[in-house]
Every structure is written in structure tokens, then in C-alpha cells.
N, C-alpha and C positions, 0 to 999 in steps of 0.2 A: 577571521572567520579560525583562528586556529583553534585545534582539537587536541587537547592530550589527554590520553587515555591512559592510565596507569593501572595495572593490576598487581597485587601482593598476597605473599600467603601469610602474611602479619594478620593478626587479627585487631579488628580495628575498633572493640569493644571499649569504652575507656579511654578513646583517642581523642581529642579535638580534632575532627576533621575538617572543621572550618577552618582554623589555623592551617591546615595542610593546604585546603582549597584556592584557599585566598593566596597565600605566598607562591603558590604555583602559579595561578594565573597571573598575579603581577612579574613575576619572573618571565614566563612566555612573552607577556604583552613587550615589557621593558626591551629585552634582549631581540625580539623579532620586529619591533617598530609596529605592533599594529595597537588598537584602542583595546582598552582591555574588555570594551562592553562589546565585542565580537570575541571573545577568548571564551571556551569552554575548556573545563577540567572535571574529569570523571575518574573517580578512584573505587576500584573494586579490592577489598579485602578478604582473605580468608579462603583464597583460591589456593585448591591445591598444584604445588608446584617445586620442582627440585632444580640447584643450579649445581654445577659440578658436583652432580651426586651426593647431593645433602639438602636436606629440606631445611635450613638454617635460613633466617631471614634474608628472603631475596625479592625482586620486583622485572615487571615486562613493563615497557610504555612505547607507545606509538605516539608522534607527535606528525600531525596533517595543518599543512596552511597552505594558502593559495598567496606564491610568493613569498618573500622576505629569510628563505633558506639558503642558505650555503655552507660551505665547508667550516668555516669561521664561526658561523652565529651556530651551527650544529652543536661545534666544541664548548661554544658559553650555553646554549641551550642544557647541554648534556650535564655538564658541572654544576650548575645552578639546581637544577631537578637531583641530581644526585645527593647535595648537600643537602637541601629539606627534606629529602626521603630519608637520609643519615642521621639528622638531628631529631626530626619528628618521629620518625618510626623505626629508628635504629637497626636500618639498613646500610649495611655496608658496601662505601661507593662501588667497591670489588665483585658486586651482587646485585648490580642493575644494566640492564640493557634496554637503550632507546633508541627508535628506529622511528627514520625520519619519512617523511613523505612528502613531496611539492605537488600539489594539484593544479588542475586546469580549474579556471572557473565553473565551466560547464560540468565538470566531476562533480561539484558539490551543491548540496539541495540546501535552501534554505531558504524560510519564508514563503512557504509554497511555489517556491519558484529555484530556479539556481543563481550563483554568483554569476 
């Protein structure tokens, strides 16, 4: 049930967001080791955002997962998602923060109940 939520100040009009979503979904599933069928990716563009005092392309993301996260995995996820954002949205890796949340099963709802 990993969920990646990314907000960026980049305008997504004319961007192949399907490719961004597909690459991010596969990356998260592969690195965490969870079935991609349970991975959700949310991408929001044109979000007012400043990073380092400028409004140059930047992004903020949060990844929530029930297990599967640890310092090594988090580094790999950060690298993988940053690479996608850099190649697909021209967001430099140094202008992207990613926060990780390891959630308890009882704290995440799905299918009318919790995991």
C-alpha cells in the first residue's frame, strides 16, 4: 500500500504525466518490494512553492508505507524518485525533498476497512 504524493511548482500541461506516474509506481514497488497493484502515486503540478528563496522548479514528496522502509531503502527511493523528476520534469535533484512515513496497518484505510 505504498502511497507516493508529489507536489511541484512545475506546470504539467503538455507533460506526459502517465509516464511519470508509471515510472514512479514501478520504482516504488521494486525498491520497497511490494506488489505494484497496491502502489498509489499522486502528482500535483502548478503548486505555489519556493525552495532556497527561489521559485525555480522544485518538488516536495511524501511516501507512506506499511513496512518496507529503512535507511537503505529510503536512500534508494530518494535517488529513484529524484531521477524521475529530473528526467521527466527537469527538477534538479537538489530541489526535491522526500519525507518517509512507516505507518501501522491500523492507521491506513483501504477497501472500507484498514489493513
